N, C-alpha and C positions, 0 to 999 in steps of 0.2 A: 487502468490508465487509458486504455483505448476508448472505452465508453466515455470517460470524462473529456477526452480530446474531441470525440465525435459529437458530443452533445454538451458543449461547455455552458450553455445557458440553462440546462436542466439538471446538471450534476454539480452539487455544491461541495461534495466530499467523496473521496474514494480512497481505498486502502488496498495494499498488497501485503499479505502477511510476510512473505519471504523475498519479494522483489526479484524473482528469477526471470531470466530471459527478457529483461527490459532493455538491455543494450546489446546490440550485435552489429555485425557488418551488413546484415540484410537490408535490402532497400526499404522494407516495411518495418524495420526495427521500431518498437514502441517509443523509444526515447526521442525519435525524430518528430513526433507530434506533441511533445511536451509543451511547447510554446502556445498551443491552442487551448490548453486547460485553464479554466478560470477559477475552479474550485480548489480547495485545500487537499493536498495529497499526503498520505502517510505510507512509508515503506518500512517493513520489518526486514530483518536479515537472517542469515544462517538457517537454512531450511530445517524445520522441525523443532527449533529451540523453544517454542511456546507450548508444546504438548508433552505431558509427562511420560507418555509411552515411547517417546523417541530417545535414541541413544544420546543425542546432543541437547537434551532438555536442560535449560538453565532457569532455575526457579526465579531468581531475582530479575533476570532479563524478561522472563515471561510476565511477571507481575507488572513491570514497567510498560511492556508492550500492551497488555490489556488495558491498563489505565489510560495510556495515550490513545489507543483506538477508540475506547468508549468516550473519552473526552472529545475527540474529533467529531464523532457522530452526535454527541449532545450539543456541541457548538452549532452544528449545521442542520441537524434534523430534529432537534428538540427532544 
């Protein structure tokens, strides 16, 4: 998200698998630059859900996650 905000005319799509540390009380919290982003963003949730080796793996959520992530990049990157 930071790169997409810093280079809005160069980054058409960005993704964060788990969306951690995106909102905080810090002066430089990533969410504060969100309005600068022009591209499409995708955020996954619950750290580790998409990888079978993790305790919190969720097969159906992981499949949806990969489908959405790949579709995002196909739409914007070909």
